[in-house]
Phi, psi and omega in degrees: 000158181290143178291147178088354180279134174260135182249125186242118176259137182235127170260107187262132172231180184296323186254327190228147174244122171270124187240135175233125183245119178249115180223187181297334182278356181115204186252133176233133181231138180194169177237149177221157175293149178280069182226150185302315180299313182293323178294319178299316179294321180298312181298316179297321180294319180293319179297322180292326183272002181252140179271358181216197179298157178240131178240127179253161175205153172203165184279143173292138183188206184294337183282354175070213189246013181295318180299316179300321180288324178294319182292315183292328179295341180267003176096014181239149176285137179225120179262139172256118192264140175287115185298326183288346181252012178279128180301140181235132173271120183307326183287346185278125183237002180248127180230124175221162178302318182294317176296321178296320180294319176298319180294322176298315177299317177299312182290327176295315181296325179280351179076029185255008179260149179250117183273147173262161180267104180296140173287155173284171182301322179289317179299320180293322178296318178295319178296321180293325175300313181294322179286331175295320176298317181299321176297316178295323177298323176294317178298320177300318179295321178295320178297320180292319179296320179296319183291316180298316181293325177294318177294322178298323176293341175264007177081019183252114180232129176285125187237007186257028177137199182281153180283154175068022168275176178298320181293321179297319181293321175301316176303315180298319183293334182273356181288136177219140177248144176290325184279121183303321183295319177300317180295323177298316177298316180299314182294324180293317177299317179294322179294318178298322179294315181296319180297317178297320181291323177293320180294323180294316180298321182290321178292322177300319178297314177299320180290323179294318178299318179294321183292337177266009177254167179279144007265013192276331191307309183292331181286318177295326178301309185287325176291331179287353173291341181275145176293132178083003178251092180276181176304317180296314181297314182295316180291328173300312181299313183291320183283330180279324178279328184034061175123089185286343182298340178285350178259114187279348178208162177295324179295325178295318179292321175302316180294321181298327181271001178072029181261010180256153184291146171287156185218133174233088186243148177207132180053236184267003182261129178239119181232118178247142183240209179293170179296152186291331183057028174277167174081212190273114186282335182292314178292321179302318179300310182291332175292318177300317180299314182294326182297336179295334181293339186272009169292329188271159181298147182301132175198168177236103181276182185298318182294317180292322180295323178296317180296330184278348182299128178079004181269159182299142179300325181295322182291321180291322180296316181294322179294321177292322177296319178296321182296315178291318183292316182290323177292324175297318178295318180301311186290327179289316178298323179293321177294334180279358177086015180291149176296147184302319180298317179294322181297315182296320177297319178298319179294317177301318178299317179289326179301316182292337173293319177293320180295319181298315180296322178294318179293322178294319179294322176297318178299316177298319180296320180293322178295324179292319178296319180293000000 
């Protein structure tokens, strides 16, 4: 590292920041409140005591990126570090905030930390909207389960088709219990279900409006040319990755999403296991859901044809190529007797390769226009 640079490790929690400063003058350790004023004073103090640039770092976590933005607004570089990629010494059994801050400063000075790319405030807002919808969808599923299980305990099971169809809802509205308390519980469960459905519809409208605004509209458009990639799926991919240009290859993106096999190899022995499931679980989930669509023979239905209207011909051509290739891969793996779950994961891994290529091409096209 360059001489004169001060390296600062911060162990961030909700209330307190443990700070370790490694400079030419040695090591300084202290704690400050996690407040804007205290952070400002701390940064100015470290800058005054340093003969050169100052670099800060802390682990990505529940505190988000506010600290990073505060430090960089004061004119210093601040790295947000990937916690899963921090080197760990097996012999260390004592963990405190002070030791963690010192460890971060030491690893930062040695160049052994891997920084993540923080989203901007607008990117983070869009990501939170997508995650809020995902949370409401989970809550809706829980509301449905509670209602169904309550009815099951009373011996009431819907047997005339699939649940949550129009006929099923008519059946639910017609249910009556002789016991007033049972009827009260039923009505409360149905009210909670209606509220969740209203929340989901409202968030879907907001997400649709956001997807049609800049800078998301052209990206959502080209991703929507793929079978199984709806607006929600496309926005999940875009808001969680917030910049596909940082992935130099499709394989790098596959590894980031945890879709590559784990490996335990030594000498002449090679042992590969399940996928690593490292990285972003939100994108991995929507990719798995999209991969299920490629079980079916290649076709362009009404919904997909509508999404493709007005999109570049090259994007549609790549999406058609992906549809034929992924369906062929699915059928070949099925004939080889592979489990269905493994086949879907393999298809999802190859699908993200196609999506990466499409996003790269869209990025190139936008640069040419600019």
